[in-house]
N, C-alpha and C positions, 0 to 999 in steps of 0.2 A: 248356657245351651248344652242341653242334656246329650250324653254320648249313646251308642248303640244298645250296649249293655242295659243303660239306665232305662231308657224307652222300652227295652223288652221287660223290664222287672214291672214297670209302670203298666204295660199291657195285661201282664200275667197277674199283679193285683186286682187289675179293673175285671178279667176274666173271673177269677176267684170270686170276689164280691158278687158280682150279678148271678154266678151259677150258685151261690148262698143264697142269696136274695130270693131265687124262683124256689129253691127247693126250700123255702123257710129254715133255713139252717143259721146258725151263729156266724158272723163275719169272720173272715179269716184273719191272721195274725199278720200285722203290717209292717212288723218292726224291720228296721233297717239301720244299719251303721254307715249307709253312704251320707257323709253329709251334705251333697247336692240335694238327695231326696227328702233330708231333714229340714230343708228350708222351707219358710211358709210361700206356698205358690198355688196356683189353681192348676186345673188340668181336666180335660175334656176329653171323653170317649164318645163315639158314635157306634150305637148298634146298628146291624144290617141283618135285615129278617129274610130269610130263605123263603121260597114259593112253597115248600111244605109247612104246612101247619105254624108258622109264626117261631120257625127254630132260630135261635141266634148263631149267624154263622161267622162274623170275624169282628174284631177290635181293631181300629186302625190308631197309630199315631199321628196326630197332626201338628205340622211343625208351626 
């Protein structure tokens, strides 16, 4: 199981990736030295939309 710092890093990476994709920019650098984050695993990010014109408001870590 990932610790809180690792979870925050994954949410940060997901946010950067979505922001870059929406802006038609290159994907962010995903480099890490954390051995747990280098293991082949899957991750799921839920995008939530605000009432205002489809803004992305949060990314949640799902246990």
